[in-house]
C-alpha positions, 0 to 999 in steps of 0.5 A: 500499499502506498500514500501520496505525500500530504506535504505536497500541494495537490495531495494536501489540497485532495485530503483536506479539501475535498467536499466528501472528506470534510471529516478529515478537516474538521477532525484536524482543525479540532485536534489542532485547537483543542475544541471540545464540547460546544467549541467542537465543529458541528458543521464546516462549509468548504468555501474553496472546494477542491477541484482538479481541472482548475489545479491544472491552471495552477502553477503555485506550489502554495494551495490553501483551504478555506472553510467557515464552521457553524459558528462563523469562524473562518479557517485558512489552512495552507501548506507551505513547502519552501520559505518564500519572500515576505511569507508572514506579511502575505500570511497576515494579508490573507487572514485580514483579507478574510476577515474584513471581507465579511461585510461590505463597506459601512456594515455593522462591525459586529457581523464580523466573526474570527479568522483562525489561519493555520499555517503548516511549513516543511521548514523551520520558520521560526528560530526562537523555539523548538516546538513545533505548534506555535500560536500568535495573538495580540497581547496587551504588552504589560499585562499580557492579556489578550483583548484583540483575539478575532485573527489568530495564527497557528504555526506548524514547523514539520522539522521540529516534530520529532516524536516517534510513531509510539508516542503520538498518543493525542489527536493532534501528534497523530495528524501532524505524523500523518502529515509529516510521514504519510508519503513515505510509509506502507501501512496505516499505523495500528495506533491510529484508529481514530475514523477520520485520520483512517479516512484520511489514509484511504484518501491518500492511497495512491491506488484510489487515485485516478489517472488524471489525478496522478498526472497532476500529482507527479507534476506538483511534486516535479514543481516542487523539486524544481523550485528547490533546485532553483532555491539551492542553486541561487544559495550556491551562486550567492555563496560563491559571490560572497566568497568572490567578493571577500576575495577581492577585498582582501586583495585590495587590502594587500595591495593598499598595505604594499603601495599605499593608496590605491587609484580608481583604476586599480580598484576598478581592475580588481573589482572586475577581475575573475577568480583566476586573475585574483590568484594571479594577483595574490601571487604577484603582490609579494614579489612586485615592486610597483603597482603596474607590475601586477597588471 
């Protein structure tokens, strides 16, 4: 038995955003947010249901699930596989947009309901702590009391989740384990007996996917791999440029120590030099009698 990887955008949307699998999303939300008793979700409306044909036109590696429960609380659930520029600003923008979009201009503000944004990341987003799940709310700075509770942000950083399977006792741990590892295991873990999570595994079975869905899933995986490859290449090129700039600065310092203040033309020569030229200059500085000898 093989399962699709929930960390891939297409798979995440298929598992958590399908109209015929609301029990999966409800169970995940209730486990993560600790909803019990009257706070449990009695009914859920998926505002942005999973539509495979639409996904063919999407090129983004970010998909979210938007839904609203019976109390009017809106949820924005997103799987993010790569850290992108201004990501936290975009997340706050989306949650604020979901909040203000509930009423028209000049309408009664009392109609506004809470918005909870849930972002799952396949990378470490916050370096200041080690816990996997973090909740972010506005608090008064002296008392720590929270009065502005209409927009909450939950983050699940998958790399920080290190629990072994047999240690995953509660629903939240099991859901995080599912999201992180479902794509790499072959059988449903025996300790995961809750109906919604077993339904999620069934939804994730490769054997249950149509040829079109498999094609879209493969393309989504390739898109993520390509994006990570571009980031790795950009990071490597940036590091190379940084090392080259440091070498040039070192050469200039040696030249100034050897020949005193440098004319602009000499600085430009070093600034535009390639690595081989810099290596040659480094050897010549020791023996050169005057600056012109270097070039």
